[in-house]
A tleap script that builds the chain and sets N, CA, C and O, in Angstrom:
source leaprc.protein.ff14SB
mol = sequence {
  NMET GLN HIE GLY ARG VAL TYR GLY LEU GLY
  SER GLN ALA GLN ALA TYR GLU GLY MET THR
  SER SER THR ALA SER SER PHE SER SER SER
  SER HIE GLU SER LEU HIE THR GLN GLN ILE
  SER VAL LEU GLN ALA GLU LEU GLU GLN VAL
  ARG LYS SER GLN ALA ASP TRP GLN ALA GLN
  LEU GLN ALA GLN VAL GLN MET GLN CMET
}
set mol.1.N position { 6.173 32.514 -23.039 }
set mol.1.CA position { 6.991 32.350 -21.846 }
set mol.1.C position { 6.169 32.705 -20.611 }
set mol.1.O position { 5.293 33.568 -20.662 }
set mol.2.N position { 6.459 32.034 -19.506 }
set mol.2.CA position { 5.684 32.232 -18.292 }
set mol.2.C position { 6.574 32.591 -17.119 }
set mol.2.O position { 6.421 32.029 -16.034 }
set mol.3.N position { 7.494 33.511 -17.314 }
set mol.3.CA position { 8.403 33.858 -16.216 }
set mol.3.C position { 7.649 34.418 -15.018 }
set mol.3.O position { 8.009 34.124 -13.878 }
set mol.4.N position { 6.605 35.221 -15.250 }
set mol.4.CA position { 5.830 35.791 -14.157 }
set mol.4.C position { 5.157 34.729 -13.315 }
set mol.4.O position { 5.062 34.855 -12.094 }
set mol.5.N position { 4.693 33.687 -13.971 }
set mol.5.CA position { 4.010 32.607 -13.267 }
set mol.5.C position { 4.949 31.899 -12.300 }
set mol.5.O position { 4.533 31.503 -11.211 }
set mol.6.N position { 6.184 31.739 -12.677 }
set mol.6.CA position { 7.156 31.094 -11.792 }
set mol.6.C position { 7.295 31.886 -10.497 }
set mol.6.O position { 7.315 31.311 -9.409 }
set mol.7.N position { 7.389 33.205 -10.618 }
set mol.7.CA position { 7.521 34.027 -9.418 }
set mol.7.C position { 6.255 33.959 -8.577 }
set mol.7.O position { 6.330 33.946 -7.349 }
set mol.8.N position { 5.078 33.916 -9.231 }
set mol.8.CA position { 3.822 33.805 -8.492 }
set mol.8.C position { 3.768 32.521 -7.685 }
set mol.8.O position { 3.323 32.525 -6.538 }
set mol.9.N position { 4.213 31.433 -8.271 }
set mol.9.CA position { 4.232 30.157 -7.581 }
set mol.9.C position { 5.186 30.218 -6.399 }
set mol.9.O position { 4.915 29.643 -5.345 }
set mol.10.N position { 6.300 30.911 -6.574 }
set mol.10.CA position { 7.240 31.068 -5.469 }
set mol.10.C position { 6.603 31.807 -4.308 }
set mol.10.O position { 6.832 31.457 -3.150 }
set mol.11.N position { 5.807 32.821 -4.601 }
set mol.11.CA position { 5.118 33.566 -3.550 }
set mol.11.C position { 4.127 32.672 -2.828 }
set mol.11.O position { 3.975 32.761 -1.609 }
set mol.12.N position { 3.455 31.813 -3.575 }
set mol.12.CA position { 2.516 30.884 -2.952 }
set mol.12.C position { 3.252 29.941 -2.016 }
set mol.12.O position { 2.777 29.650 -0.918 }
set mol.13.N position { 4.405 29.466 -2.448 }
set mol.13.CA position { 5.185 28.560 -1.614 }
set mol.13.C position { 5.658 29.269 -0.350 }
set mol.13.O position { 5.653 28.677 0.729 }
set mol.14.N position { 6.064 30.528 -0.471 }
set mol.14.CA position { 6.491 31.285 0.704 }
set mol.14.C position { 5.325 31.504 1.651 }
set mol.14.O position { 5.482 31.383 2.866 }
set mol.15.N position { 4.160 31.823 1.112 }
set mol.15.CA position { 2.980 32.029 1.955 }
set mol.15.C position { 2.627 30.727 2.669 }
set mol.15.O position { 2.294 30.733 3.854 }
set mol.16.N position { 2.702 29.617 1.945 }
set mol.16.CA position { 2.416 28.310 2.523 }
set mol.16.C position { 3.422 27.990 3.625 }
set mol.16.O position { 3.048 27.501 4.691 }
set mol.17.N position { 4.681 28.264 3.370 }
set mol.17.CA position { 5.725 28.006 4.349 }
set mol.17.C position { 5.481 28.826 5.613 }
set mol.17.O position { 5.610 28.305 6.721 }
set mol.18.N position { 5.132 30.097 5.463 }
set mol.18.CA position { 4.858 30.940 6.617 }
set mol.18.C position { 3.690 30.426 7.429 }
set mol.18.O position { 3.729 30.431 8.660 }
set mol.19.N position { 2.644 29.979 6.741 }
set mol.19.CA position { 1.472 29.466 7.425 }
set mol.19.C position { 1.820 28.220 8.225 }
set mol.19.O position { 1.429 28.098 9.386 }
set mol.20.N position { 2.553 27.293 7.611 }
set mol.20.CA position { 2.850 26.041 8.290 }
set mol.20.C position { 3.844 26.234 9.424 }
set mol.20.O position { 3.742 25.564 10.452 }
set mol.21.N position { 4.801 27.135 9.257 }
set mol.21.CA position { 5.787 27.301 10.323 }
set mol.21.C position { 5.152 27.910 11.561 }
set mol.21.O position { 5.595 27.626 12.674 }
set mol.22.N position { 4.118 28.744 11.400 }
set mol.22.CA position { 3.483 29.358 12.567 }
set mol.22.C position { 2.527 28.409 13.270 }
set mol.22.O position { 2.236 28.596 14.451 }
set mol.23.N position { 2.031 27.390 12.568 }
set mol.23.CA position { 1.058 26.472 13.169 }
set mol.23.C position { 1.639 25.103 13.466 }
set mol.23.O position { 0.998 24.295 14.138 }
set mol.24.N position { 2.831 24.826 12.982 }
set mol.24.CA position { 3.386 23.473 13.093 }
set mol.24.C position { 3.611 23.056 14.535 }
set mol.24.O position { 3.537 21.865 14.839 }
set mol.25.N position { 3.882 23.990 15.432 }
set mol.25.CA position { 4.174 23.615 16.811 }
set mol.25.C position { 2.970 22.994 17.506 }
set mol.25.O position { 3.137 22.317 18.521 }
set mol.26.N position { 1.759 23.205 16.988 }
set mol.26.CA position { 0.565 22.650 17.617 }
set mol.26.C position { 0.218 21.254 17.091 }
set mol.26.O position { -0.758 20.659 17.547 }
set mol.27.N position { 0.972 20.735 16.169 }
set mol.27.CA position { 0.706 19.417 15.605 }
set mol.27.C position { 1.643 18.369 16.200 }
set mol.27.O position { 2.710 18.691 16.723 }
set mol.28.N position { 1.222 17.111 16.109 }
set mol.28.CA position { 2.109 16.026 16.525 }
set mol.28.C position { 3.256 15.901 15.538 }
set mol.28.O position { 3.218 16.501 14.464 }
set mol.29.N position { 4.281 15.123 15.891 }
set mol.29.CA position { 5.436 15.011 15.002 }
set mol.29.C position { 5.061 14.384 13.667 }
set mol.29.O position { 5.640 14.750 12.644 }
set mol.30.N position { 4.114 13.452 13.641 }
set mol.30.CA position { 3.715 12.851 12.361 }
set mol.30.C position { 3.022 13.884 11.477 }
set mol.30.O position { 3.227 13.902 10.263 }
set mol.31.N position { 2.213 14.734 12.076 }
set mol.31.CA position { 1.586 15.804 11.299 }
set mol.31.C position { 2.630 16.796 10.826 }
set mol.31.O position { 2.552 17.326 9.718 }
set mol.32.N position { 3.610 17.039 11.688 }
set mol.32.CA position { 4.702 17.947 11.323 }
set mol.32.C position { 5.457 17.397 10.120 }
set mol.32.O position { 5.791 18.147 9.203 }
set mol.33.N position { 5.728 16.100 10.116 }
set mol.33.CA position { 6.396 15.470 8.972 }
set mol.33.C position { 5.531 15.563 7.728 }
set mol.33.O position { 6.048 15.755 6.627 }
set mol.34.N position { 4.225 15.429 7.888 }
set mol.34.CA position { 3.317 15.537 6.755 }
set mol.34.C position { 3.369 16.944 6.154 }
set mol.34.O position { 3.326 17.107 4.935 }
set mol.35.N position { 3.461 17.950 7.014 }
set mol.35.CA position { 3.572 19.326 6.521 }
set mol.35.C position { 4.867 19.516 5.753 }
set mol.35.O position { 4.888 20.198 4.728 }
set mol.36.N position { 5.945 18.919 6.238 }
set mol.36.CA position { 7.219 19.011 5.527 }
set mol.36.C position { 7.128 18.325 4.171 }
set mol.36.O position { 7.670 18.818 3.183 }
set mol.37.N position { 6.448 17.196 4.126 }
set mol.37.CA position { 6.262 16.490 2.861 }
set mol.37.C position { 5.479 17.359 1.881 }
set mol.37.O position { 5.800 17.400 0.693 }
set mol.38.N position { 4.457 18.049 2.374 }
set mol.38.CA position { 3.681 18.939 1.509 }
set mol.38.C position { 4.540 20.104 1.029 }
set mol.38.O position { 4.454 20.499 -0.134 }
set mol.39.N position { 5.361 20.651 1.908 }
set mol.39.CA position { 6.243 21.748 1.511 }
set mol.39.C position { 7.208 21.288 0.425 }
set mol.39.O position { 7.454 22.014 -0.538 }
set mol.40.N position { 7.752 20.091 0.577 }
set mol.40.CA position { 8.670 19.547 -0.418 }
set mol.40.C position { 7.957 19.399 -1.756 }
set mol.40.O position { 8.527 19.713 -2.801 }
set mol.41.N position { 6.732 18.929 -1.734 }
set mol.41.CA position { 5.961 18.772 -2.972 }
set mol.41.C position { 5.746 20.117 -3.662 }
set mol.41.O position { 5.864 20.216 -4.883 }
set mol.42.N position { 5.427 21.156 -2.878 }
set mol.42.CA position { 5.230 22.487 -3.446 }
set mol.42.C position { 6.527 22.979 -4.071 }
set mol.42.O position { 6.521 23.514 -5.180 }
set mol.43.N position { 7.638 22.800 -3.362 }
set mol.43.CA position { 8.923 23.268 -3.879 }
set mol.43.C position { 9.364 22.480 -5.107 }
set mol.43.O position { 9.964 23.045 -6.022 }
set mol.44.N position { 9.069 21.171 -5.137 }
set mol.44.CA position { 9.408 20.373 -6.313 }
set mol.44.C position { 8.607 20.841 -7.527 }
set mol.44.O position { 9.141 20.900 -8.635 }
set mol.45.N position { 7.332 21.174 -7.329 }
set mol.45.CA position { 6.505 21.685 -8.426 }
set mol.45.C position { 7.054 23.027 -8.917 }
set mol.45.O position { 7.091 23.287 -10.119 }
set mol.46.N position { 7.475 23.867 -7.984 }
set mol.46.CA position { 8.052 25.160 -8.366 }
set mol.46.C position { 9.343 24.956 -9.154 }
set mol.46.O position { 9.566 25.632 -10.158 }
set mol.47.N position { 10.190 24.037 -8.714 }
set mol.47.CA position { 11.439 23.761 -9.418 }
set mol.47.C position { 11.171 23.254 -10.826 }
set mol.47.O position { 11.875 23.629 -11.763 }
set mol.48.N position { 10.170 22.413 -10.984 }
set mol.48.CA position { 9.824 21.904 -12.311 }
set mol.48.C position { 9.369 23.045 -13.224 }
set mol.48.O position { 9.708 23.058 -14.407 }
set mol.49.N position { 8.608 24.001 -12.690 }
set mol.49.CA position { 8.188 25.158 -13.478 }
set mol.49.C position { 9.398 25.996 -13.896 }
set mol.49.O position { 9.458 26.487 -15.023 }
set mol.50.N position { 10.350 26.155 -12.997 }
set mol.50.CA position { 11.569 26.912 -13.320 }
set mol.50.C position { 12.320 26.217 -14.442 }
set mol.50.O position { 12.775 26.863 -15.386 }
set mol.51.N position { 12.452 24.901 -14.340 }
set mol.51.CA position { 13.157 24.141 -15.383 }
set mol.51.C position { 12.470 24.283 -16.738 }
set mol.51.O position { 13.133 24.460 -17.760 }
set mol.52.N position { 11.143 24.205 -16.741 }
set mol.52.CA position { 10.398 24.356 -17.998 }
set mol.52.C position { 10.590 25.755 -18.574 }
set mol.52.O position { 10.779 25.914 -19.780 }
set mol.53.N position { 10.541 26.763 -17.717 }
set mol.53.CA position { 10.727 28.138 -18.181 }
set mol.53.C position { 12.128 28.337 -18.744 }
set mol.53.O position { 12.304 29.009 -19.760 }
set mol.54.N position { 13.119 27.755 -18.089 }
set mol.54.CA position { 14.490 27.867 -18.587 }
set mol.54.C position { 14.637 27.181 -19.932 }
set mol.54.O position { 15.302 27.706 -20.826 }
set mol.55.N position { 14.031 26.023 -20.086 }
set mol.55.CA position { 14.109 25.303 -21.357 }
set mol.55.C position { 13.425 26.105 -22.466 }
set mol.55.O position { 13.941 26.196 -23.580 }
set mol.56.N position { 12.260 26.687 -22.157 }
set mol.56.CA position { 11.553 27.519 -23.146 }
set mol.56.C position { 12.396 28.718 -23.538 }
set mol.56.O position { 12.529 29.038 -24.719 }
set mol.57.N position { 12.963 29.377 -22.542 }
set mol.57.CA position { 13.789 30.566 -22.796 }
set mol.57.C position { 15.009 30.196 -23.645 }
set mol.57.O position { 15.361 30.917 -24.578 }
set mol.58.N position { 15.643 29.088 -23.323 }
set mol.58.CA position { 16.826 28.654 -24.068 }
set mol.58.C position { 16.461 28.323 -25.514 }
set mol.58.O position { 17.207 28.658 -26.434 }
set mol.59.N position { 15.320 27.668 -25.719 }
set mol.59.CA position { 14.888 27.331 -27.077 }
set mol.59.C position { 14.594 28.594 -27.884 }
set mol.59.O position { 14.942 28.672 -29.063 }
set mol.60.N position { 13.958 29.581 -27.258 }
set mol.60.CA position { 13.673 30.831 -27.961 }
set mol.60.C position { 14.959 31.579 -28.293 }
set mol.60.O position { 15.091 32.132 -29.385 }
set mol.61.N position { 15.890 31.598 -27.373 }
set mol.61.CA position { 17.165 32.266 -27.605 }
set mol.61.C position { 17.926 31.587 -28.743 }
set mol.61.O position { 18.493 32.254 -29.608 }
set mol.62.N position { 17.931 30.264 -28.731 }
set mol.62.CA position { 18.624 29.523 -29.784 }
set mol.62.C position { 17.974 29.790 -31.143 }
set mol.62.O position { 18.673 29.931 -32.147 }
set mol.63.N position { 16.642 29.860 -31.180 }
set mol.63.CA position { 15.946 30.142 -32.438 }
set mol.63.C position { 16.294 31.536 -32.946 }
set mol.63.O position { 16.470 31.727 -34.150 }
set mol.64.N position { 16.396 32.505 -32.052 }
set mol.64.CA position { 16.758 33.865 -32.452 }
set mol.64.C position { 18.183 33.906 -33.006 }
set mol.64.O position { 18.444 34.586 -33.998 }
set mol.65.N position { 19.089 33.192 -32.380 }
set mol.65.CA position { 20.492 33.161 -32.849 }
set mol.65.C position { 20.548 32.538 -34.234 }
set mol.65.O position { 21.259 33.042 -35.103 }
set mol.66.N position { 19.817 31.453 -34.459 }
set mol.66.CA position { 19.815 30.795 -35.761 }
set mol.66.C position { 19.213 31.693 -36.838 }
set mol.66.O position { 19.664 31.673 -37.983 }
set mol.67.N position { 18.206 32.475 -36.484 }
set mol.67.CA position { 17.590 33.377 -37.462 }
set mol.67.C position { 18.553 34.478 -37.864 }
set mol.67.O position { 18.483 34.962 -38.994 }
set mol.68.N position { 19.444 34.888 -36.986 }
set mol.68.CA position { 20.385 35.955 -37.285 }
set mol.68.C position { 21.553 35.464 -38.128 }
set mol.68.O position { 22.256 36.279 -38.726 }
set mol.69.N position { 21.774 34.184 -38.193 }
set mol.69.CA position { 22.903 33.642 -38.957 }
set mol.69.C position { 22.593 33.558 -40.412 }
set mol.69.O position { 23.434 33.124 -41.198 }
savepdb mol mol.pdb
quit
């Protein structure tokens, strides 16, 4: 299981968000949109990691329940 990794990725996304929000005002609107697109990509990757971790956790839990029966 990689629960710790999910949180690490979240921290990276927060750090990235902080960096872009402080510098975005100096970019043109097209660059600003590009930064938003990059932020969305980072968040989508993080969401996919969360989904994978949840699926792994659920499979392990189900296996443990079956072993106890």
